[in-house]
C-alpha positions in Angstrom: 3.8 32.1 -1.5 0.4 31.2 0.1 -2.4 29.6 -1.9 -4.3 33.0 -2.0 -1.3 34.5 -3.9 -1.3 32.1 -6.8 -4.0 31.1 -9.3 -6.4 33.1 -11.4 -7.9 36.3 -10.0 -11.7 36.6 -10.3 -13.5 39.9 -9.8 -17.2 39.8 -8.9 -19.9 41.8 -7.0 -19.7 41.4 -3.2 -22.6 39.6 -1.5 -23.7 39.1 2.1 -21.9 35.7 2.3 -18.6 37.5 1.7 -18.9 39.7 4.8 -17.0 37.5 7.2 -14.0 37.1 4.9 -14.1 40.8 4.1 -14.1 41.6 7.9 -11.1 39.3 8.4 -9.2 41.0 5.5 -9.9 44.6 6.7 -9.3 43.8 10.3 -5.8 42.4 9.4 -5.1 45.7 7.6 -6.3 47.7 10.7 -4.1 45.6 13.0 -1.1 46.2 10.8 -1.7 50.0 10.8 -0.6 52.8 8.5 -2.7 52.0 5.5 -6.3 52.8 6.4 -8.1 55.5 8.2 -10.1 52.9 10.0 -8.9 52.4 13.6 -11.8 50.3 15.1 -12.1 46.7 14.0 -15.1 45.8 11.9 -17.8 43.2 12.5 -20.1 41.6 9.9 -22.9 44.1 10.5 -20.7 47.1 10.0 -19.1 45.6 6.9 -22.5 45.2 5.3 -23.6 48.7 6.3 -20.4 50.4 5.3 -19.3 48.5 2.2 -21.5 45.7 0.9 -24.9 47.4 1.1 -24.6 51.1 2.2 -27.5 53.5 1.8 -25.6 55.4 -1.0 -23.8 52.4 -2.4 -23.1 52.1 -6.1 -20.9 48.9 -6.2 -18.7 46.7 -4.1 -16.5 44.2 -5.8 -14.4 41.4 -4.3 -11.2 39.9 -5.8 -11.0 36.2 -5.2 -8.3 33.7 -5.8 -8.5 30.0 -5.1 -11.7 30.6 -3.0 -10.1 33.3 -0.8 -11.0 36.9 -0.9 -7.8 38.9 -1.5 -9.2 42.4 -1.9 -12.4 44.5 -2.2 -13.3 47.9 -3.5 -16.4 49.9 -2.8 -18.0 52.9 -4.5 -20.7 55.1 -3.0 -22.3 58.4 -3.7 -21.1 61.4 -1.7 -23.1 62.3 1.5 -25.3 65.3 0.8 -25.3 66.0 4.5 -21.5 66.0 5.0 -20.6 68.9 7.2 -16.9 68.2 7.4 -13.9 69.4 5.4 -14.0 69.1 1.6 -17.7 68.6 0.8 -18.2 67.1 -2.6 -20.8 67.6 -5.3 -23.8 65.3 -5.6 -22.5 63.7 -8.8 -19.2 62.6 -7.2 -18.6 59.2 -5.7 -16.2 57.9 -3.0 -14.0 54.9 -3.5 -12.4 52.7 -0.9 -9.9 49.9 -1.7 -8.5 47.1 0.5 -6.1 44.5 -0.6 -5.0 41.6 1.7 -1.8 42.1 3.7 1.0 40.5 1.7 -0.7 40.6 -1.6 -0.1 44.1 -2.7 1.6 44.6 -6.1 -0.1 41.7 -7.8 -2.6 43.7 -9.9 -5.5 43.1 -7.5 -6.3 46.8 -7.1 -6.0 47.4 -10.8 -8.5 44.7 -11.6 -10.9 45.9 -8.9 -10.7 49.4 -10.3 -11.6 48.3 -13.8 -14.8 46.9 -12.4 -15.5 50.0 -10.3 -15.0 52.3 -13.2 -17.6 50.4 -15.2 -20.0 50.6 -12.3 -19.3 54.4 -12.0 -19.9 55.0 -15.6 -23.2 53.0 -15.6 -24.4 55.0 -12.5 -23.6 58.4 -14.1 -20.8 59.3 -11.7 -19.0 62.4 -12.9 -15.9 62.2 -10.6 -14.5 59.7 -8.2 -12.8 60.8 -5.0 -10.1 58.8 -3.1 -9.2 60.5 0.1 -6.0 58.9 1.5 -4.1 59.3 4.8 -0.8 61.0 4.2 1.2 58.1 5.8 -0.4 55.6 3.4 2.3 55.9 0.7 1.2 52.6 -0.9 -2.4 53.9 -1.3 -1.3 57.3 -2.6 0.9 55.6 -5.2 -1.9 53.1 -6.2 -4.4 55.9 -6.8 -1.8 57.9 -8.8 -1.2 54.8 -11.0 -4.9 54.5 -11.5 -4.9 58.0 -13.0 -6.1 60.0 -9.9 -4.8 63.5 -9.4 -4.3 65.5 -6.2 -6.9 68.2 -5.8 -7.2 68.9 -2.0 -5.3 68.2 1.2 -4.9 69.0 4.8 -2.5 67.9 7.5 -3.9 64.3 7.6 -5.1 63.4 4.2 -4.6 64.0 0.5 -7.7 63.9 -1.7 -7.4 62.6 -5.3 -9.9 62.6 -8.1 -10.5 61.2 -11.6 -13.3 60.8 -14.0 -14.6 57.3 -14.5 
């Protein structure tokens, strides 16, 4: 077990100084493949724009253990200009969860979601959407454990929802 796998887990809001570690975590997931819709590696600017401080952002939390970031979860309002499949209502939010390779199954996602739910309630979110690629069996199972229910799908993704 690495040092990042042992010790107390701390959940806190993400900040700009967290961006490099979050980039490293997400890029390792992208390199591994099969568990994220992202295909292009991130840089610090994209991490800040997409997850830490997006225009429609509600919250982004990191999970830290022994000084290392082992996961993060972001929540943002839906895009009112979304022209793609499955447009969502204005009082819905989108969630994205990333846990470091090799640390799944340790309760990191559950702890992150507890903080995200609080932020969603405080912001007045009516429903949270998690749209997951079909091949991401771990992600589908995680969101089901968090109480999300399937409500829409196509050939590539399954969309799940739950109230905060």
